[in-house]
N, C-alpha and C positions, 0 to 999 in steps of 0.2 A: 305244598311240601308236608312231609311227615304225616300224611293222612288227614290234615286239617281241611275243613270244608272250604270250597272255593268262594262261597258267599262271604267268608270272613276275611278274605285277603285284602290287605291295605296297601302294602308296598311303598312305604314312604321312608326316605333316608333321613336320619336325624343327625345333624352335626354334633360330633362328640363334645365340641366346645360348649354346647348348650348346658352340659352337666358340670362344668367347672368355671366358666366365665360368669362374673357377677355373683358368684356364690362363695360361701365361706368354706373353701376347700383348701386343705393343706398343700404345700408344694410337693410333698411326697405323693399324695394321691393324684395331683395333677400330672405328675410324671407317669403314673400308672396309665392314665387315660392316653397320654401322648405316645408312650413307648409300647404298650401292650395291645392297643386297639387300632385296627385299620379303619373300620367303618361300622356304624350301627344302623340297622334297618328295622323299621316298625312293620313287621311282616303281616300280622293278623290282628284283628279286633273282634273279640268274641263277646257279643252282647245280644240282648233281645232284638235289636235293630238289624243284626246281621245273621242271626241264627234263631231257629224256632225253639226258644228256651225262655223260661221264666227268670225274671230278675231275682237275685238273692237278697237276703237281709244284710249280709256282710259283704258280698261280692256283687258289685253293680256292672263291672266289665272285667274281662281278662285280656290283657295285651300280650302279644307275642313279639319279643324283640330278638332279632338275630344279631349277634356281635361277632364280626369277623376279626380274628386275632392275628397279631404279628408273631406270637409264640404260643406254644401249646398250653402253658399254665397262665391262669389269670388270678390276680389278687382279688379275693372275695370282697374286700372293702369297696371295690368298684361297683359290684352288683348292689351292695348295700346303699351306696350313694345314689344310684339310679332309683332304687326302690323308694328311698326317702323322698325323692323329688317328684315321683309320679303317684298321684292319689288313687291308683287302681292296682289291682293284683297283676303280677307280671310273670309270664313264663319266658325264661331266657333260653335261647339256642346259641351255644358257642360253636363257631366253625373255624377249622384250621386244616388246610391242605386236604380237603375232601372228607374230613372226619367231623362228626357232630356230637355234641353233648348237651342234654337238656338239664337245666337248673331251675329250681323253683324254691321260693322261701315260704315259710309259714308266716304270713303277713296278717296282722290284725290291727284294727283301729284302736287308737288310744283314747283316753278321756279328754285329751287336749283339743282345743278348737282348731278349725281349719283343715279338716280331713287328714289329721296326723296319723301315721301308721308306724308300727314297729315290726321288725323282722327278727324273730328269735332263733330261727334255724334255717339252714339251706340244705337241700337234698339234690342229688344229681345222678344221672346215668353214667355208664362207661362211655368212652369215645367209640362211636359207631359210624359205619357208612350210612349215607342218607337213606338207602332202601332198608336198612335194619332198624332205624329209629322210628318207631310207630307210636303215635300219641293218640290214645283212645279218649274221645270226649263222651263221657257217660254221665247221665244224670238229667233230671227234669228241671232243675234250677241251676243257676250259676254257683250257688253255694255248694251243691252236691257235686257239680262238675269239677270245681276247684279242689274239693276234698279228694275226689277220685284221682285227679291228676297228681296231687301231692303224694298220695299213697302209691300210685303207679310208679312214679319216678323214684321214690324213696326205697321201694322194694321191701326187703326184709327188715329194714331199720324201723319201720312202723308196722307193728304186728297186731295192733289192737282189732283191726277189722271193723265191721259195721256195728258191733256191740259196744264200741268205745268211741267217744268223740275224738275228732282230729286233734283238738287242743290237748286232751288227756294223753293221746298217743305220743304227741310231740314232747310233752313234759316228761313222760316216762322214758323216752329215748334220750333226752338231755340228762336225766338222772342216771341212766345206764352208762352213758359216756363218762360222767363225772366219777362214778364208782370204778369203772375200768381204769381211768386215769390215776385215781388214788391208789389202786392196787399196784399198778405198774411202778409208781413212784416209791411205794413201800418196798417192793421187791428189789428195786435198785439199791435202796438204802440197806436192806438186809445183806446183800452181796458185799457191801463195803464195810459193814459193821464188824468190829473185832470182838466185842463183848457178847458173850453167850446170852446173858440175861436180857440185853437189849434186842438181840435177834429173836428170842422167844416172845418178848413183848410185842414186837412188830409182826411176828408170825400170827399171833393171836388176833391182832387187828386186821390182818389180811383175811383170816378165816371169817371174821365178823362181817367184813365188807362183801366177801363172796356169798355168805348166807343172805345178805341184804339183796345182792344181785339176783340170786336164785328166786327169792320171794317176788322180786319185781317182774320177773319173766313168767310167773305162773299165770 
């Protein structure tokens, strides 16, 4: 599926209960698993043992999980829970009524013991028909392949290219989103503000944030 090599196919069903039984999962998150997910499949295992590729320093395996949904929208906290429980990098394929969406998080190992990981950002494609969702596995190592996949799925959100590390591109994207959010909040306050001096003060802050945004994108 999706152009992934046949040698990487795994095809194992994973009971969704595995991700919330005997774990410290809130009742709300358990409802998400129960209500929003039909079934989870472990579709592919991308590793030196299944593909002619070198192991990476940060990425030892890349798992491909297909999540069949009961509804089109999925709570992102569910992906985060699965990512926390699996000590490997994961490419998620969401499926709903013949449409597919690829999701991947920027996942990095923490200093804690026991293969602990943190995911700071998720990126995803639009909903597409199966024959329109193509995933190109490019790179001579799993580190490079993972970086290329993140950039491929993120599209214009990660504009740094090869001259900039993936970590730097992700941090820049997070900063960009924070600035855009601050500008939107201030613009909302300006529309409601009655006092001219306060409007001028906030307009000045909006201009400063926009300059910072422009500098970030250079």
